[in-house]
C-alpha positions in Angstrom: 22.0 41.6 -45.5 19.0 42.3 -44.1 17.8 38.8 -44.4 20.8 37.6 -42.8 20.3 39.6 -39.8 16.5 38.8 -39.8 17.9 35.1 -39.9 19.7 35.2 -37.1 17.5 36.5 -35.0 15.5 33.8 -35.6 18.5 31.4 -34.9 19.3 33.4 -31.7 16.0 33.5 -30.8 15.0 29.7 -30.7 18.4 29.0 -29.6 17.9 30.5 -26.3 14.4 29.2 -26.3 15.7 25.3 -26.2 18.0 26.9 -23.8 15.7 27.7 -21.5 13.2 24.7 -22.1 15.7 22.0 -21.5 17.4 24.3 -17.9 13.5 24.2 -17.1 13.0 19.9 -17.7 16.1 19.3 -15.7 14.5 21.0 -12.2 11.6 18.9 -13.1 11.8 16.1 -10.0 13.1 12.6 -11.2 10.8 9.4 -11.3 14.3 7.3 -11.8 15.2 8.0 -8.2 17.0 5.0 -5.8 14.7 3.4 -4.6 16.3 3.7 -1.1 16.3 6.9 -2.2 11.8 6.8 -2.0 12.6 6.8 2.3 13.7 10.3 2.4 10.2 11.4 0.3 8.2 13.4 2.6 6.2 12.4 4.5 9.2 10.5 5.1 9.0 6.8 6.7 10.2 8.4 10.1 7.4 11.0 9.9 4.4 9.1 9.3 6.2 6.6 12.2 6.0 9.4 14.4 2.9 10.8 13.4 0.7 7.1 13.6 2.9 5.1 16.1 3.0 1.7 15.9 0.7 -0.8 16.7 -2.2 -3.7 14.9 -5.1 -2.1 13.1 -8.3 -2.1 15.2 -11.8 -1.8 14.2 -12.1 2.1 12.9 -8.9 2.7 13.0 -8.3 6.2 12.6 -4.7 5.7 11.1 -6.0 3.8 8.6 -7.3 6.9 7.3 -4.4 9.8 7.8 -1.8 6.6 6.9 -3.1 6.4 3.2 -3.6 10.9 3.7 0.3 10.6 3.9 1.1 8.1 1.6 -1.0 9.0 -1.6 0.3 13.0 0.0 4.0 11.9 -1.2 4.2 10.3 -3.8 1.5 13.6 -5.3 4.2 16.3 -4.3 6.1 14.3 -6.7 4.0 14.9 -9.0 3.0 10.8 -9.4 -0.5 10.2 -9.9 -1.0 7.7 -6.4 -3.8 7.0 -4.2 -3.4 4.5 -1.5 -6.4 2.9 -0.2 -6.0 0.2 2.8 -8.8 -2.2 3.4 -8.1 -3.9 6.9 -7.1 -6.8 7.6 -4.5 -7.3 5.2 -4.5 -5.5 1.4 -4.1 -2.4 0.2 -5.4 -0.7 -2.7 -3.1 1.5 -4.8 -4.2 3.1 -7.4 -1.3 4.4 -9.9 -2.0 6.8 -13.0 -2.1 4.9 -15.9 0.6 6.7 -18.0 3.3 5.6 -15.4 5.6 2.7 -15.8 5.8 -0.4 -14.6 8.6 0.1 -12.7 8.1 2.9 -11.0 4.5 1.6 -10.2 6.5 -1.7 -8.6 9.4 0.7 -6.5 5.5 2.8 -5.4 4.2 -0.7 -4.4 7.2 -2.1 -2.1 7.5 1.2 -0.8 4.2 1.6 0.4 4.1 -2.3 1.8 6.8 -1.6 3.6 5.6 1.6 5.6 2.6 -0.3 6.5 4.8 -3.0 8.2 6.5 -0.3 10.2 3.1 0.8 11.0 0.9 -1.8 11.5 3.5 -4.7 11.8 2.1 -7.4 10.0 2.5 -7.7 5.9 -0.2 -6.4 3.6 -1.0 -8.0 0.2 -0.7 -5.0 -2.4 -3.4 -5.0 -5.1 -1.8 -2.0 -7.5 -4.2 -1.2 -10.4 -3.7 1.4 -13.5 -6.2 4.1 -13.0 -7.9 6.1 -16.5 -9.9 9.6 -16.5 -12.6 8.0 -18.4 -12.6 4.2 -17.9 -13.1 1.4 -14.8 -9.8 1.0 -13.1 -7.8 -2.2 -14.1 -5.4 -4.4 -11.7 -2.0 -4.9 -13.3 0.1 -6.3 -10.5 0.2 -7.6 -7.0 2.3 -8.0 -4.4 2.4 -10.8 -2.2 4.1 -10.2 1.5 7.0 -11.8 2.8 6.4 -15.2 4.2 8.7 -16.9 6.9 11.5 -18.1 4.3 9.7 -17.2 1.0 10.7 -13.6 -0.1 8.2 -10.8 -0.7 6.7 -11.8 -4.6 5.4 -8.5 -6.9 4.1 -10.1 -9.7 2.5 -8.5 -12.7 1.1 -11.8 -14.3 -2.6 -12.5 -13.1 -1.5 -16.2 -13.3 0.0 -15.5 -10.6 -2.5 -13.9 -8.8 -3.6 -14.6 -5.3 -6.5 -11.9 -5.3 -9.0 -11.6 -7.0 -8.1 -10.3 -11.0 -11.3 -7.7 -10.8 
């Protein structure tokens, strides 16, 4: 009888721990959220525009640094390893953790470019990099902004890139 109680005790303990783990995991942020829902991630696109204003880039524009910090913060608070760097006049370097899915990289890339257009009033080419702790970054994608009569194009194929492959 003691063995049965001992066995039931362990089973109950493991079942309880399993339920607590599942409940905890259910509260983690979802990385596959609807891309239109990214507009609601803080700081929101509206907050970025409100803080930076709308207007073209100028030499030494302090808004560049603030824009990069705000967007980097948006994704890092959602546990996404992302860094946004603007290289005037028209290139954004988007650094993503190597463990991020291509799907999520694409969603973040499109959102960052949309926010840049809203703030600076012009399209940007976005170079997307995988970053590693102990190895150099590696370019994995490029977003070519929309042209008159053409849609924006995000490509993970180096043969289709306009910018350097690095």
